[in-house]
Structure formats: C-alpha cells, structure tokens
N, C-alpha and C positions, 0 to 999 in steps of 0.2 A: 634702806637704799631706795625705797619706793618714793620718797619725798625729797625735795630739794627746794632751795630758794633762789629765785632770780629776781633781782631788783625789788626785793621785799615781797614777792608773790610766791606763795608756796605752790610748788608744782607736784602733782601726784600722778603717777602712771596707772594707778588702779582704775580710775574712771575710764580713760580711753581704752585700757586693756580689756575692761569688762565689755565695752561696746564692740571692740574688735572680736572678742570671743563670742559674743552674742550674734554678731553679724556672720561669723564663720559657721556657727551652729545653724543659723537660719539658712545660710547658703548651702550647707551640707544637707540639711533636711529638704530644702527645695530641690536640690539635685537628685536626691533619692526619689522623691515624689515624681519628678520629671522622668527619670529613668523607668520607674514602674509604669507610669501611664504611657510614655512614649515607646517603650520596648514592644508592647503589644501592637501599637499602631505601626511601628516599623516592620514588625514581623508580618502583620496583615498586608502592609504595602508590598513587601517582598513576595508574599504568597500570591497576591493579586497579579504582580508582574509575571511570576512563574506560570500562573494559570493563563494569563494572556498569551504567553509564548506557546504554551501547549495548545491553546485554542487556535492560534495562527497555524501551528503545525498540522492540526487536525483539519483545518479548512483547506490547506494545501493538498493533503492526502485525499480528502473527500472530492475536491475538484478533479484530481487525477483519476479517481475511481469513476466519477461521473463521465469524464471524457472517454474512458475505456468502455463503459457501458453504452455510450452513444455510438461507438464504433462497432459494437458487436451486432450480429444479425438479430432481428426481432422475430416475433412469433410468425408474422406473415412471411418473412424471408425464409425461415425454416420450413414453413408449409410449402413454399414454392420449390425448395430443394427436395422435399419429400416427394412431391408430385413428379419432378423431373427424374428422380431416381426410379420411381415406379414406371415411368415411360421407358427409361433405359432398360429396366428389368424385362419389360414386355418385348422390347426390340431384341434383346439378347436371346430370349426364348425363341423368337421367330428366326433369328439367325442360326441358332442351334438346330432347329428343325430343318432349315434349308441345307445346312452343312451335312446333316445326317443323310438327307436325300442325295446330296451330291456325292457323299462317300459311297453310298450304295451303287449309284451310277458308275462311279470310278471303279468299284470292285467288279461290276459286270463287264465294263470295258476292258479291264486288265485281264479278266478271265478269257474274254473273247480274243484279245491280242495274243495271249499265251497259246490258245488253241490254234490260231492262225499261224503263229510262229512254229509250233510243233508240226503242223501240217506242211508248211513250206520247207521246213528243214528235213523232211522225209521221215520223221519219227512217227507220224500219224497215218502213213499210207498203208493200205492192206491190199495185197493182190493175190 
C-alpha cells in the first residue's frame, strides 16, 4: 500500500515518511537539549530574581535600622545625661540635709509649744 501510480508516476510514501520521522527525531532531540540547557538558566534566573527581592527587603530593613539608630542618643548625649543625674544626686543630698535640719528645728518647736501649752493649761504650774 506504500506505493501507487498517478499519471504513470510511481508514488512512494516511504521517502517523505522517512524525512518526517527524521525531522521529528531531530526536533525531539533538539527540544531535549534545549530543556537541559535552558532549565538551569531558567532556574538561575528565578533564583537571581528571588535573591533580588531578598536584597530589596534587606535594604528596606537596613534603612529602618539606620533611621532608628540615628534617632537614638549618642555617646555624648548619654554623657550629658550622666552629668545631669550626678548634679541632681548632689542637689538631693543637699535637700536631704536641709530637711533633716528643718525636722530637728520643727521637733524643738513642737516640744516648746507643748511645754507652753501645758503651762498655760495649768498642768505645769507648781505652787
């Protein structure tokens, strides 16, 4: 059935069929090679894109951390706070000493007032 005659010319399907089979085989082989070579390139491209996104994310986070660090007090600022706290501590000690002296005066005044009160109320008179 592979051969027939048309207008005295013998037609054979075996030659075109062989060419089609060879072309299909070459196309299949070429596709396989393309997939092997291209798959690593596509994977690398995808990985590069993912790394680019991660890098962008890290840049954003780093910028945020840098902004936070810029807003924080520095070494000199903390030194100023330490000096101010030292001054406040000295002021509080002085105030404490003054308050103790005032408390002693108040205790003496209270004692004197109580003695006057007892004397005026008649509890302290001796005749």
